[in-house]
C-alpha positions, 0 to 999 in steps of 0.5 A: 478517440478521446484524449485529455478530456473529461471523458478520459476519467471515465474508465477509472470511475467505472471500475472504482464505482462498480467495485465498491457498489458490487464488491466484485473487483475483477469484473469491475476492473475488466468493465473499466478497462473495456470502457476505456478501450471503447473510448479509445477505439470508438467501437466495442474495443475487445481486441484493444482490451486484451492488448492493454492486458498484455501490455500491463504485464510487460510494462516497465521493462518487465517490473510487472512480471518480476512482481507476479513472480515475487507474489506467486513465490511468496504464496508458495512460502506462505503455503509451505509455512502453513503446511510445516505448522509454522502459523500454528506455532506462532499462534500457540507462542502468541497466545501466551504472550500477546493477550489483548487486541492492543498488544497485537495492534502495537505489534502490527504497527511496529512491524509495519513501520520497521520494515520500511525498505519496501511496501510489497515485502511489508505487507507480506511479512506483516500480514502473514505474521499477524493473520493467525494472531489477530484471528485468535483475539477476534480482530477483523481482517478488515482491521488487520488489513488497515493496519497493514496497508496504512503502515507499509507505503507510508513507512516506505516513503519516509525511509531508505527504500525503493520508493525514495529512489524513484522519488529522487529520480522524479525530482531530478526530472522535475528540475530538468524541466525548469532548466536551471544551470547545473550549479543552481540545481539542489541534490535530489536527496537534499530536496527529498530531506526538505520535503520530508515534513511535507509528506504529511499524509504518510506521517499522520497516517502512521500516527492515526494507526497508532492512536486507533490501536492504543485507544481501541476506538474505531468508527465508520464501517470498521466499527461494525466489522470489529463488533461482528468479530468481537461478538461472533468471532467471524473475522470476515463477514459471511459473504466475504471473499477473502483474497487468501484463505490458507486453511480453506485451500491447503487444509490442516497443517502437516506437523503434529509438533509445530515448531516456531522455527518453521515460521521465523526462519523463512521470514528471517531469510526473506528479510535478510536476503532482501536487505543483502541484495539491496545492500550489494546492488546499492554498494552498501558493503563498500560504504555507499552513503544514503543517496548513493545506495537509494540511487543504485540498489535494486530492490526488485531483484532483492524481492525476487531472490528473497522470495525464492530463498524464503521458499528454498529455506522452507524446503530445507526445514521440511526435509530437516524435521521430516515433516514434508518430502520433496514431492509434497513440498513441490505440490504445496508450492503449486498450491501456494501459487493458487492462493495468489491467483485472485491477487495476480488477476487483480494486479493484471487488470489494475495494470491494464487499467493503468494502460488505458488511462495513459492511452486516454491521457487521464493524467494529462487531463488532470494535471492541466486543470491545476496550471494557471488557476491557483496562487502560492497559498493554495497551490499545495492543497491543489496539487495534493488533491490532484495527486490523490484523485490521479492515484485513486483513478490509476491505482498507482502512486508511482505513476502519480508521481511520474505524471505530476512531479515534472509538472508541479515543480516547474509550476512552483518555480514559475510562481515563486522561484523558490526551492522551498516551494519546490520541496513543498510540491515534492512532499505533497505530491507523495502524500496525495499519491499515498492517500489516493492509493489507500482509497482506491481498490485498484491499487497494487498495495491495497490489493496485496495488503488485502491478500496477505491479511486474508481480507475481502478486497472491497471490505478492506477498501470500504473500511479504510476509507474513513480513516484515510479521508479523516487523515486527508482532511487534516493535511488539507487544513495544515497545508492551508495554514502553511500557505497563508502563515508560512509557519514551520511544517514541523510545528504544523505536524505537532498540530496535525498529531493533536487533531488526529488524537481529537478526531479519534475520540470525537468521531467514534463518539458522534457515531455512537450518539447518532446510531447508539454504537459503542465505539470501544469493543472488547471480545466477548470470550474468556 
């Protein structure tokens, strides 16, 4: 049995490395879990592999089961919207109003930052809404999945959401590890607000998306994907395996007269029910403040009920408009489950890999490497990178926060006995966790972003990685400046925005010089 050693990072590295090299996510994840089982048991480990798969599904008091049900129901909702002609209607509507890639990108950015209450619902709503619109304008699926992924989780960490409730619980746990008298411990919500400007990756990631959309400048593999889509109309590469292919799986829409209502109403029902249930469980209707709301709101229940209501409303629309009979609606629901089988399989294997790295104490190994080896000036950068590596290896932002927050807060207090440095630690852990999440093919939000955008998972990861690393490097520079100067983080964020804009212009120009590739693409169609 291997515990808390360098070998404990092998299973996630095997899964991630093979996924990127082979582009076969399911096989790579399974082999990663199996590698962990071999290390853990000292034999072929096949029984342990399946034990971890079962444990991964049932972990977190049924949270993963609820997410699977939510995902399947959303698949059914998407299938119903397609069969009712809603996707075709919204595409016809958009053709008259959204006539450029910039407008479509701004719409995706606005929706992604606006639906900040939960990243899962965000990816489902924005991906489903924008897919046909972006296809019509020859925006690659890789680009769409980047727009969806790089606004979903970052926005959720910055607004009142399920993420914030979890973050505050981790802050309280970290302070409990310090052992301060109760009267000297600041409120978790107050620390979250102080940490907000240090969540630099999330903030600058949203800025980066906006810059890419407005300037229409791409670089790295994303530029090649955009050139392919612009020149050939192929929104996915020829050998891609999209996580979801609605038209291929469901055929043509049933309606000869598509109505926008069959798209808008189910989406509005989903949003309304999610927000309503969250407000109800968080005492929002009784005037609860932001902290009480974030502490009590049950976003998982809200997502489950919202997705169910979405499907139910589509049934009602199908009956009211005489498009689908009850039997046809039930068949469509089952077909919608099928749309999500690949996503659910990858989610289960990703969670299983999480069980493997937990058993091998990968997180403990990573966290031990940062203790006692750095000073106050460089601690934020080290913790940011540790959080990034942990999230990259485990595919879990929340797992990363769970592992590192109770460790980093006491370390920061031991170094400086400063609530300010504690707030910095909170911000950089969240920031690093999102960066690692964006870079990892085993992250649940990465999987769902590719799913609802209809992109190949590994293509999404490979193209997004260039942008994620660019933002992360800017964050490292800003944290080093803060460590050695103590300058206000708000001014650093302004500097970060300037750097992001400069890099969006500089990096495509460098690629153009080296490879003679025009960084600005216009669709070649009338």
